C-alpha positions as CSV (number, residue, x, y, z in Angstrom):
1,M,-94.0,-106.1,50.5
2,P,-92.7,-103.5,48.1
3,R,-94.0,-102.6,44.7
4,P,-91.2,-102.6,41.8
5,S,-91.0,-99.9,38.8
6,K,-92.1,-100.9,35.3
7,R,-90.4,-103.4,33.5
8,K,-90.5,-105.1,29.8
9,A,-92.7,-107.9,29.4
10,A,-91.7,-111.2,30.8
11,P,-89.3,-112.8,28.3
12,S,-90.2,-115.1,25.5
13,A,-87.7,-117.9,26.6
14,V,-90.2,-119.3,29.3
15,V,-93.1,-119.3,27.0
16,D,-93.1,-121.7,24.0
17,L,-93.6,-118.9,21.4
18,S,-93.8,-122.0,18.4
19,A,-96.6,-123.4,19.6
20,T,-99.8,-123.4,17.5
21,P,-102.2,-120.9,19.5
22,A,-105.2,-122.8,21.1
23,P,-108.6,-122.6,19.7
24,K,-110.9,-119.8,21.5
25,K,-112.8,-122.4,23.4
26,S,-109.5,-124.2,24.9
27,R,-108.5,-121.1,25.7
28,T,-111.6,-119.8,27.6
29,K,-111.6,-123.4,29.4
30,Q,-107.8,-122.9,30.3
31,T,-108.4,-119.5,31.9
32,N,-111.6,-120.9,33.8
33,K,-109.5,-122.9,35.3
34,A,-106.8,-121.2,36.1
35,D,-109.2,-118.4,37.5
36,R,-110.6,-121.4,39.9
37,L,-107.3,-122.1,41.3
38,F,-106.7,-118.1,41.6
39,D,-110.3,-117.9,43.7
40,K,-108.8,-120.3,46.1
41,Y,-105.8,-118.2,47.2
42,A,-107.4,-114.7,46.4
43,N,-108.8,-112.3,49.0
44,K,-112.3,-111.5,47.5
45,S,-112.5,-108.0,49.2
46,I,-109.4,-107.0,46.7
47,D,-109.6,-109.3,44.0
48,S,-105.9,-109.8,44.8
49,I,-103.8,-113.0,46.2
50,D,-102.1,-110.9,49.2
51,P,-99.2,-112.0,51.6
52,A,-101.8,-114.6,53.3
53,G,-102.5,-115.9,50.4
54,I,-99.3,-116.2,48.9
55,E,-98.1,-118.0,52.2
56,L,-100.6,-120.7,51.8
57,L,-99.9,-121.0,47.7
58,C,-96.0,-121.6,48.9
59,S,-97.5,-124.4,51.5
60,D,-99.2,-126.1,48.5
61,L,-96.2,-125.6,46.5
62,R,-93.9,-126.9,48.9
63,V,-92.0,-124.1,48.6
64,P,-90.5,-121.5,51.0
65,H,-92.0,-118.0,50.4
66,T,-88.3,-116.8,50.9
67,D,-87.1,-119.5,47.9
68,I,-85.9,-117.8,44.5
69,K,-88.5,-119.7,42.5
70,I,-91.3,-117.7,44.4
71,L,-89.4,-114.7,43.0
72,M,-89.1,-116.0,39.7
73,L,-92.6,-116.7,39.7
74,A,-93.5,-113.3,40.8
75,W,-91.4,-112.4,37.6
76,T,-93.2,-114.6,35.3
77,M,-96.2,-112.8,36.3
78,R,-94.8,-109.5,35.6
79,S,-95.8,-108.8,39.4
80,E,-96.2,-105.1,40.0
81,K,-96.6,-105.0,43.9
82,Q,-94.6,-107.6,45.9
83,G,-96.7,-109.6,48.3
84,Y,-99.6,-109.5,45.8
85,F,-100.5,-111.1,42.3
86,S,-103.8,-109.4,40.8
87,K,-106.0,-112.0,38.5
88,D,-104.3,-110.7,35.8
89,E,-100.9,-111.3,37.0
90,W,-102.1,-114.9,37.7
91,R,-103.4,-115.0,34.3
92,R,-100.1,-114.0,32.6
93,G,-98.0,-116.0,34.7
94,L,-100.1,-119.4,34.4
95,K,-100.3,-118.9,30.9
96,C,-96.7,-118.3,30.6
97,L,-96.1,-121.3,32.2
98,G,-98.6,-123.4,29.9
99,V,-100.4,-124.2,33.5
100,D,-103.6,-124.0,34.7
101,T,-104.0,-126.7,37.9
102,L,-102.0,-127.0,41.3
103,P,-100.0,-130.1,40.4
104,K,-99.1,-128.5,36.9
105,L,-97.9,-125.5,38.8
106,K,-96.4,-126.8,41.6
107,K,-94.5,-129.4,38.5
108,A,-93.2,-125.9,36.7
109,V,-91.9,-123.9,39.7
110,I,-90.0,-126.8,41.3
111,G,-88.0,-126.4,37.6
112,L,-88.3,-122.4,37.2
113,D,-85.0,-121.4,38.5
114,K,-83.1,-124.1,35.8
115,E,-85.1,-122.7,33.3
116,V,-84.6,-119.2,33.7
117,M,-80.9,-120.1,34.0
118,K,-80.9,-122.1,30.9
119,S,-82.8,-119.8,29.0
120,G,-80.7,-117.1,29.4
121,C,-83.0,-114.7,30.8
122,F,-81.2,-114.5,34.0
123,E,-80.0,-110.9,33.6
124,D,-83.7,-109.8,32.9
125,F,-85.1,-111.2,35.9
126,Y,-81.5,-110.1,38.0
127,K,-82.8,-106.8,37.3
128,F,-86.4,-107.3,38.2
129,A,-85.3,-108.6,41.6
130,F,-83.7,-105.1,42.5
131,Q,-87.2,-103.5,40.8
132,Y,-89.5,-105.7,42.8
133,C,-88.0,-104.1,46.1
134,L,-88.8,-100.5,45.3
135,M,-91.6,-99.3,47.8
136,E,-92.8,-96.3,46.3
137,A,-92.7,-94.8,42.4
138,K,-89.8,-92.4,42.9
139,Q,-87.5,-94.6,45.2
140,R,-84.3,-95.6,43.2
141,S,-82.1,-97.2,46.0
142,V,-82.8,-100.2,48.4
143,D,-81.3,-100.2,52.0
144,I,-78.4,-102.5,52.8
145,E,-80.2,-105.3,55.1
146,T,-82.6,-106.2,52.1
147,I,-79.8,-105.8,49.3
148,C,-77.9,-108.2,51.6
149,E,-81.2,-110.6,51.8
150,L,-81.6,-110.1,47.8
151,L,-77.8,-111.3,47.3
152,N,-78.3,-114.5,49.3
153,I,-81.4,-115.5,47.1
154,V,-80.2,-114.5,43.9
155,L,-76.8,-115.1,43.7
156,G,-75.8,-117.2,46.7
157,P,-76.5,-120.3,45.0
158,Q,-74.4,-119.9,42.1
159,F,-71.4,-117.5,43.9
160,P,-71.5,-118.3,47.8
161,T,-68.0,-117.4,48.6
162,Q,-68.4,-114.3,46.9
163,V,-71.9,-113.0,48.1
164,N,-71.0,-113.8,51.4
165,L,-67.7,-111.8,51.5
166,L,-69.7,-108.9,50.0
167,M,-72.6,-109.4,52.4
168,E,-70.0,-109.2,54.9
169,Y,-68.4,-106.0,53.8
170,L,-71.9,-104.4,53.2
171,K,-72.7,-104.9,56.6
172,T,-69.6,-103.4,58.5
173,Q,-68.6,-100.8,56.2
174,S,-70.1,-97.1,56.7
175,D,-70.0,-95.2,53.2
176,Y,-73.2,-96.8,51.6
177,R,-77.0,-97.1,53.2
178,A,-78.5,-98.1,50.3
179,I,-77.7,-99.4,46.7
180,N,-79.0,-98.2,43.3
181,L,-79.9,-100.3,40.3
182,D,-76.6,-99.6,38.6
183,Q,-74.5,-100.9,41.5
184,W,-76.6,-103.9,41.9
185,G,-76.4,-104.9,38.1
186,S,-72.3,-104.3,38.6
187,F,-72.4,-107.2,41.2
188,Y,-73.4,-109.8,39.1
189,R,-70.7,-108.6,36.2
190,F,-68.2,-108.6,39.2
191,F,-68.8,-112.2,40.2
192,R,-68.5,-113.3,37.0
193,E,-65.6,-111.5,35.4
194,V,-63.0,-111.2,38.7
195,R,-61.4,-114.3,40.3
196,F,-61.5,-113.8,44.1
197,S,-58.7,-116.1,44.5
198,D,-56.1,-113.4,43.4
199,L,-57.9,-110.3,42.0
200,K,-55.7,-109.6,39.8
201,S,-58.4,-109.2,37.0
202,Y,-60.0,-106.4,38.8
203,D,-59.2,-103.4,36.9
204,S,-60.3,-99.9,38.7
205,S,-60.0,-97.9,35.9
206,Q,-62.7,-99.6,34.3
207,A,-66.4,-98.6,34.8
208,W,-66.9,-100.2,38.3
209,P,-68.9,-98.4,40.9
210,V,-67.0,-96.8,43.5
211,V,-68.3,-98.9,45.9
212,L,-66.9,-102.1,44.3
213,D,-63.2,-100.5,44.4
214,S,-63.6,-100.1,48.2
215,F,-64.8,-103.5,48.8
216,V,-61.8,-104.7,46.7
217,D,-59.5,-102.7,48.7
218,W,-61.7,-104.5,51.7
219,L,-60.5,-107.7,50.1
220,R,-56.7,-107.2,49.9
221,E,-56.5,-105.6,53.2
222,R,-58.0,-109.2,54.3
223,K,-55.4,-111.1,52.7
């Protein structure tokens, strides 16, 4: 699974910054419990949770590895390599969620998507989702097939009709083989601002990328 480029620190909305810091002894105890849970899933030869460990973790959490909640968990950890959680990332994520056992983590993960939407952190997560799919340091775009899968996971629950139409267009057009971060960011804005029922709210003179101009033309031709 690909490695993302560098990104901002995990948003404070997931962390209770108003809470009084736990005593040093308590923090150490919590870290030790988190580390023991990490060891259950980690590949000891690389001291990280690898794809096989994540599959086991997802099974224990009863959440499919393709679920948006697992991507949000990676975002909370600020994971730098898709499909892998280092010990530092694991500690960071569990501390951010305020958990140190599997039952607590399971409960936190179940409500993570609602928390991210409620806290106003979705745009940061949305950007991370794209960056998480960059396989190389100098890579700037993501192939259409992966973009469609990502659209379905990240925006599909909010905008099912719009996402299905955009996916259909992207899979049938021949002008774009990959999507960059600016184009990816514009998809979310487009879904929020443009009414698909008549497309009258779409103004091509605004700063929309050409791929969306072409998508709107494609939609109008279908009507």
